[in-house]
N, C-alpha and C positions, 0 to 999 in steps of 0.2 A: 624919345627918349626919358624913362624914367628916371626919375633922382627921390635916393630913399637917405633919410637921414634919421642915422643909428646916437640914441644921445641914453645918456644917464647907466655908462655901466663904466666897465674898465675893458681898456681895450689891448692886448698883448697885442702886438706889430708882428713877429719873430725874431724881432732883436729887443723892444724893449718894453714895458709895461706904460703905458698912458693913464692919468688918471683924471678924474674931472673934464674929458673930449670926448669931441663926437665924429663919429667917422659917415663918410660920404660916399655913394654909388650912386655910381651915373654910367645907365644900363647896364652892362657885363662887367664894368671894372672901377675898381677904386679910383675914385675921384683925389680922397687922401684925408688925412686924420687933422679936426683942429678942437684949438680950447671950448670947452662946450659954451663959453660966452660969444665965440665967434660966428658958430651954426646962423648957416645961410637958413633964408625964412622963406625959401622959394622952391622947397624941397615936394613933391608930390605925396611923399609917403614921410608919417616919420614913426619909429618904433623906439618905445620905451622899456630900455632894456632890465630896468629894475634893482640898478647895481649889475647883473649876470656879468661874466665874461668875454667879452669877444677873442678870437684865437683863427690865426689862418685855418683853412679846411685841411682835414686831414688826407694824406698823400698815404696808397697803399698799393707796392710791385710787388707782390707776389699771391693776388688772391685764384684763388683753385674753384670757386664756387661760391654760393650762395643762395640764399631762396628758396633752399631742395631742388636747384640746379647742379650739376659738374660739366664746366667746360668740354670738358675731353670728352664725354656722353652728348653733348647738344653744343655744336660750336656753331650757334649760330645769330642769326642779330635778333630775337628775340632772348634768346639767354640770358645775352651780354645784358640786356635790360631789364630780367630781371637778377639778374646779378648784382649789377651797381646799386639799382634800389633796394633789393635786400640788408647791402654794406651803407646807405646812405644816415643810417638812423643810431649807426655808430660813429658819424663823423667823417668818416671818408669820403670827400668829393672828389678823387683823382683817384684813379687804381688803372693797375695790369691786368687784364685779365686772363690767367695763365693756363696750359698748354704745360702736363709731364709730357713726359715722352710718349708719343702712338706714330702711327700711322705716316706716310706721308700723305695720303688723303684726307684724316684730320685737322694735321698743321693747316694744308691750302685751306681748309675747308675754315677754321678758327682765324686764319690773317686775312678773309676775303670777311668774312664777320665785322671782323675788325674793324677794317678798310669801311666798312659799309657803316659800323658804329659812328666813327666819327665822322664823316659827309652826312649824316642827316644826324649829328649831333645829341650822339642820345649822353646825357648830364653824367660827365665822370669817366667815359671811357677817352682814354689816352694817345693810347698804344699795348703793345703785347708780350708779354713772358712770356717767354720757351725756352721751358726748363727740360734739353735734353731736346733728343734722343741721344746726342753725343756725352755719354755721359763710362762712367768706372762699373765695370760688374760685378767690383769687389765693394764697394761702395753704397751699390745702387736703392738701397733704403727700398722703398715701397715699389719705386718706377720697379716694368716690365723689364727686364734683360730680355726679353724674345724680343721687345720690340725697338731696344738700342741696335745705332748703325751709324756705320765713318760717318766720318767729314769729308765727301768727295767732291767734285767740283757742280754738282747737281742741287745736291746738302746744301752749298754754299749761299747758289742762286734762293733758294728758298725763303734761308735764314736772311734774305737778304732785299727780300718780296713785298713786304708792306713799305707802301712809297708815303706814308703818313704818319700823322705821330711816332711816336717814336717804339721799337724795338729792343727787347734788351734780352739776351740769350746766356742759360746758362750751358758752362759745358765742364766737363773734366780738360782743363788743356794738353798733361798727358795722351791723353787718343789721339788729341788732333794732328792735322800733318805744319808740319812747320809752313809760317807764315799765317799761316787760318788766321789769329786771332788780330793780324794787322791787318788782311782784308776787310775780313769783319766790322773792323772800327776805321777806319778809310772807308765805308757804306755807311757810314752813321750808325753803326749796330754798336749799342751801350753790350758788352761782356761782364759777364761776373766769373769766376769760377765755387764750384762747388759738384757735389755726389761723382770727389775725384779722391784718389790713390798718391796721385803730384805731392814730389820733394818736396821738402824747405826751398831746394836747390830748383825744380822743376816749375813750383809757384814765382820763383824769385825773375826767373825767367820770361815765363807769362807776363807779370808785371810790368816787364820792360817794355813787350811788344804792344803792350795795350789794354791789361787784364783790368777792368776800370771798381772790379767788387769783388765781393763774397757772397753767397748766397747761403741764407740759414746758417752761419757761422759753429762752428760743433761740429754741428749735424751732418755726419755724410762726406766727412773728409780726413786726411789724416791730421791724427792728434800732435797736441805739441808734449815733446818730451821733450827730458833732461839731453839729450845728446840728438836725436832729430824733431828740430823743431817741427815739420812740416806745414801744411796749406794754413793750421789756425797758426802756429809760430808766425810765418812771413805776413799773415792778414795780422795779426796785432798788429806786428812789429813796421809798417808801412805808412808811411805817411800821405801817400797820396791818391790812396783806395777807399772804400767804404765797403761795411759791410752791412745785410743785414742778420736780424739777431729773433727771434722768437721766445715776449715776455710772456709770455703761458703758463708759468710755475715747471714746465714738464720739460719742454725739447733743452731749455740750459738750467742749470742749478741758477738760483741765487746768489748765489755766491762767486757762483765763475760768469754769471751778470755780469755781478757789480764788478768785478776785476778786469773784462772785457773792454767795460766802458770807460773804465779807469785809467785805461792803457791807452786807448785810441787815440787816435789824433782826435782833439774834439770837433766836431761837423760831421767828421766822417760813420759815426754810428747811426743807423736807420732800422725802426721797428716795422717791421710784418707783422704779416698774422698766418700765411698758410694758410687761409680758409680753406674752410668745405664748406659742402652745399648746407648744412646743418647751420653754418650760421645764417640768424632772421628768417628760421623753420622752426617750425614745433615736433618736423620729422626726423629724429634724430640718427637714423641708420641711413646709407645710401648704397649704391656700387661702385666699384673702382676695380675695374679689369675682371672684372666677374665675383671679387669676393665681395662679404657683406663687411662692412665696416659700421664701428657703433661710438659715437660720441656721449661723450657725458665729466662733468669734468671741465669743461674746457678746453681736450684734447679727442683727438679723434684715434683709434688702437682698431687694429688690422683682430681674428680672431686668434695668433700665437703673442699678443702685446706687442707689435709693433707700433711707432705711431706712422700715423696718415694723416698729416695737419692737423690744425687745431681745429677751434672752436667756440674764436673771442671774435669780436669786433678791435676795430684798430684804439679805438678810443678805452678800449678794458686794458689795451698792452700800455694807454701812458698810465690810469691808474693804477698799474704793475709797478709803474716804472717807479712812480713815487711811492707802491706804496715798501716793494724792495730791491727794487734797483740802484738806490744809491742815490738821484738825482732830484733837484725839485721839478718844480710843475710845469716849469720854465721850456725847461732843456729836455722834458720828457715831450713837450710839446711840437718844439721841434726837432726831437726825433721821427716825431710821426706825418712833419709837414714838411719842414724847409729842408732838410737835410736828406730828407728822400727825391722831393723834388730835383735836387742840385744832383744828385744822384745817378739821374736820369737825361740830365742840361734841360731839365723845365724848370732852373732856380729865377728865373728873370720873367718867369708871369703867376707861379704859384708857389706855394710855401710863407710869403708875406704878404701884410699887410700895409702896400704902399702904394703912389699912386702910379697906375699905370699894368697895376696887377691885376687877372684875372676875381670878379668879385668873390668867389671864393671861399665860406668865412664861417667858425661855428661858434653859434652860444652855450653856454656852460656854465652852471652851479657851482658853491664854495664846493662838489665832491666832483665837480669831474664831470656831472652828469650831463646829455644831452639836453638843449630846450629848444634848438633851432637851429638849422642851416641852411647857407647858400650856394648856388649853384651859380657861375655867371648869372649871378643878383637876383635869382629866383626863389624865393623863400618858402620852407618847410619847418613848420610846429611840430613838435614832439609832446606828449602829455608823458 
């Protein structure tokens, strides 16, 4: 087991900042943070951080693609390796590859690929996000309505079929039979609401049934109105649930973003990218359901101007939260590491630099640009 000693840096452990301290990694896990004067002399590798910031590795629970690959088009082990590698230079050390609404065959292939990736230890893959197909045709966004279908017993079994890692399912609560959310929750599946026409009352009932959060808040759901709070109102009011939000400056206006984060219970606002194949790729157009999507300025658009995911990495979302999101750098980092890990039940392994946690961390300069990252103790440097 290799022991690494990281010195001469500032260490943000997910809770607080440590100055004049050193971080110790034993193999794949964090061993501890000690005062610099007490740093052990038996390290196999010593890394001088040059005053830079260490922080927990980022966790993205909504990644459709990267490196020129869309998971829906290529639900394979090779695709997952490419996508994870494409997001690593943007600070993402843990992710949920995301399948949007598609056929049973594509979903099964995607689930099987994720199971294989976890078994083989593909860096960063910890589960799957199934965004659909049990959604509202009214708020379908870029999802293909023709591929949406009811949640029956066979569909329920498919959603629960990944036996390793975490499964996050986005569904429209008003479209599924009574008891479905409880059944998914009892099977260990995390359930978020999204692409939904649910009323405030329907959403509150879903929350009481075990709905754990909301997918890309404000986008593709009933809005907050004065006499009809909708899904957005229920999401902001509820103290138990999380919401994911896309901080690209397009999906949500900066003022709306600031208000949402200010209103929501601390620790429950999660940054996501909703990233598409253009992230980590020089090719800025791709096909989705046979339609050409163009990426420019951080967003992806159909020919008619419909948003179709983002073209940003997660560290860019962190910088945006600092720039226009109304939070400091440490809360922005929590929103992209600790809080998303907790939202999918992995808060005891990821999102903090504390003894026993996985050695997933990032090295940042003063402008929050990535210098290096570790996944399970393995380091990669970036120019």
